C-alpha positions in Angstrom: -6.2 25.7 -2.9 -7.5 27.5 0.4 -7.4 25.5 4.0 -10.9 23.4 3.8 -9.8 21.9 0.2 -6.1 21.1 1.1 -8.1 19.6 4.5 -10.1 17.2 2.3 -7.7 16.1 0.3 -5.0 15.0 2.8 -8.6 12.9 4.3 -9.5 11.1 1.5 -8.4 7.8 1.6 -6.5 6.4 -1.4 -6.5 3.4 -3.0 -3.8 1.5 -5.0 -4.6 -0.6 -7.6 -3.5 -3.9 -8.2 -0.8 -3.0 -10.7 0.5 0.0 -8.9 1.1 -2.8 -6.2 2.7 -5.0 -8.3 4.8 -2.7 -10.2 6.2 -1.7 -6.3 6.8 -5.4 -5.4 8.5 -6.3 -8.7 11.0 -3.1 -7.6 11.8 -4.2 -4.5 9.8 -1.2 -3.1 7.9 -3.2 -0.7 5.0 -2.3 1.8 5.2 -2.4 5.8 3.5 -5.5 6.8 1.4 -3.4 8.4 0.7 -1.1 5.4 -0.6 -4.4 3.0 -2.8 -5.4 5.9 -4.3 -2.2 6.1 -5.1 -2.1 1.9 -6.7 -4.7 2.6 -8.4 -4.0 5.4 -9.3 -0.7 2.9 -10.9 -2.8 -0.3 -12.5 -5.3 2.3 -14.5 -2.4 3.8 -15.9 -0.5 0.0 -18.8 -1.5 -1.4 -19.0 -4.6 -3.3 -19.4 -2.9 -6.6 -16.2 -1.6 -6.2 -14.0 -3.9 -4.0 -10.7 -4.5 -6.3 -10.0 -8.2 -5.4 -7.2 -8.3 -7.4 -5.3 -5.8 -4.6 -6.4 -8.3 -2.6 -4.8 -11.0 -3.9 -2.0 -9.1 -4.7 -1.6 -8.1 -0.6 -2.2 -11.8 0.1 0.9 -13.2 -2.0 3.0 -10.7 -0.5 2.3 -11.6 2.8 2.6 -15.3 2.4 5.9 -14.7 0.1 7.2 -12.2 3.0 7.6 -9.4 0.5 8.0 -6.5 2.9 9.0 -4.7 5.0 8.6 -5.8 9.2 7.9 -2.3 10.5 8.7 1.1 9.0 12.4 2.0 10.4 13.3 -1.4 8.2 11.1 0.2 5.1 13.4 3.8 5.5 16.8 1.4 6.1 16.4 0.1 2.6 15.4 3.1 0.6 18.1 5.1 1.8 21.3 2.5 1.2 19.4 2.3 -2.5 20.1 6.1 -3.0 23.5 5.9 -2.3 
């Protein structure tokens, strides 16, 4: 793999499925509030035929039910406390 291939891979957007997001939420591996909002924005930027409204629905559900971390530090602290 050459440098250009690596840069291309790193610059490509990552799209989550509703099932992936649901799985993480069910296991209390929450996103931050900003990440959920970014996922929604990213879906809304897609072509209408590629947009996954289930992803938007699960992110809105998480936001409405406060199933997120406020900050990245909070998420990291939670993650590391579960490892111990």
